[in-house]
N, C-alpha and C positions, 0 to 999 in steps of 0.2 A: 920308421921301418922297424918291425919287430924281428928279433932273431929267432931262428928255428929252435924249438924246444926239444925236438926228438927226431929220430931218423925218418919217421913217417912224414912229419911236416917238412923236413928237408927234401924228401922225395917229391912232395907236392910242389914245393918252390921250384925245383929243377924242371918238373913237368910243365909248369906255367911258363917258365923262361923258354923252354923248347917250343911251346905253343906260340909264344910271341915271335919267336924266330921263324917258325913255320909260316906265319902270316907274311913276313918279309920275303921268304923264299917263293911262296905262291904268287905274290904280286910281281916280283922281279922276273920270274920265269913265265909270267902271263898264263899260269895254270890256275885259272879262276875256280875250277871245280875243286881244287885243293882247299879252297876257303870253306867248303862244307865241313871240313875237319877242324876248322878253327872257330867258327861261329855256331851258335845255336840257330836252328831254323827260324826262330822268331826274334833274333837279335835286332837291336836298334843301333844304328851307326850314324854318327854326325861328323861330316868332313867340312862343314861350312866355314870354319876358321881358315881353311886353305882355299876358299873360293869354290868348294865342292857342294855336295848336296847332303841331305840327311833323310833317313827313312829306314824301312825294314831291310833285313839282310837280302832277300831276293831282289829288291829294287836297287840296292847299293851294288850288289854283285854285277848286275847288268850294266849299271852306270860305270863301274870300274873298267869293265871290258871295253866300253866305248871310249871313255876318257883317257885311259892309259895307252890306247892304240896310237895316240898322237906322239908318244915318246919312244924312240928306238931303244933307249937304254934307261933303266931305272935301277937304283941301288938303295935299298932301305936298310939302314943299320939301327939297331936298338941297343941301349945300354942303361946303366944306372937304374936297375930295377928296384922299385919299392913295392914289395908284395906283402899283403896282410891276408892271412888265411883265418876264416871263421868257420870251422867244420867243412861243409861241402860248398861253401861260398868263399869268394876271395875278391879283393880289390888289388889293382895294379896300376902303377904310374911308372912309365919308362920314357926316357928321352929317345927321340929319333933324329937321325941325320939322313937326309935324302937328296943326294945329287941325281939329276936327271938330264938327259939330252933331248933337244928339240931341234928339228931342221930349221935353218934360218929362212928358207923359202920352200915353196911347194915343188920346186924342181927336183928331179931325180938326182941322187948323189949330192944333194945340197950340203953345205957345211953345217955342222951341228953347234948349237949354242948350249952351254952348260947353265943349268938352273939349280939352285940350292935351296933346300927347305930344312928347317929345324924346329923342333917342338917336343910335344909330349903326347903319348897315348894314355888316356885315362880309361881304364877298363873295369867292368864288373864281370866276374867269372863264376861259373857254376861247374861242379863236378858231376858229370853224367856217366852213364854206363860205358860210354866210349872214351872217357877221360875228361880233362878240363876243356871247357869251351867258353868263349867270350859271349856274354849275353847283352852287353852294352859297351860300345866304344865311342868316346868323345875325343876327337883330335883337337889338340890345342896348339895351333901353329904359333910359335914364338917369334920367328923371324924368317925372312926370305931374302935371297939375293937372286931375284928372278925378273927378267924382262921378257915378256912374251912378244913374239913378232906381231906387228900391227895387224889387227883384224882376227887374231887368234885368241880364243878363250876356251875354257873348259866346257864341255857339253853339259846340258842340263838334263 
């Protein structure tokens, strides 16, 4: 991780950290249109290490809406930011910790099961006229403590 050399680079690092946090806020509030302010329209995203899908941002945005509707509660936390800035492009690697709840059964008011995921978001970013945006995200799930109810899996 390189240290900021000047105030401008420090401002860029803070803007990128805020962007990565905005992703978490959008996901956890189920405000998927807010992701338009996080990713470039042509971004490539790969969630396959967590059992998800990979593809273009519009495909992934639609998939997230469907897949995350299974979970009444999600909480995405990011930390340990490694950000390298090269002019109007940057790379970032940050850790994520993601506890989520899932109903134990399809019954209304069913008990909730806690699932935990941890890993890294590996991002390529670009500075646009609207600010920093992610143009590629590869999720690297390092561990899970998750048991899905029988017959339940992530949608494709």
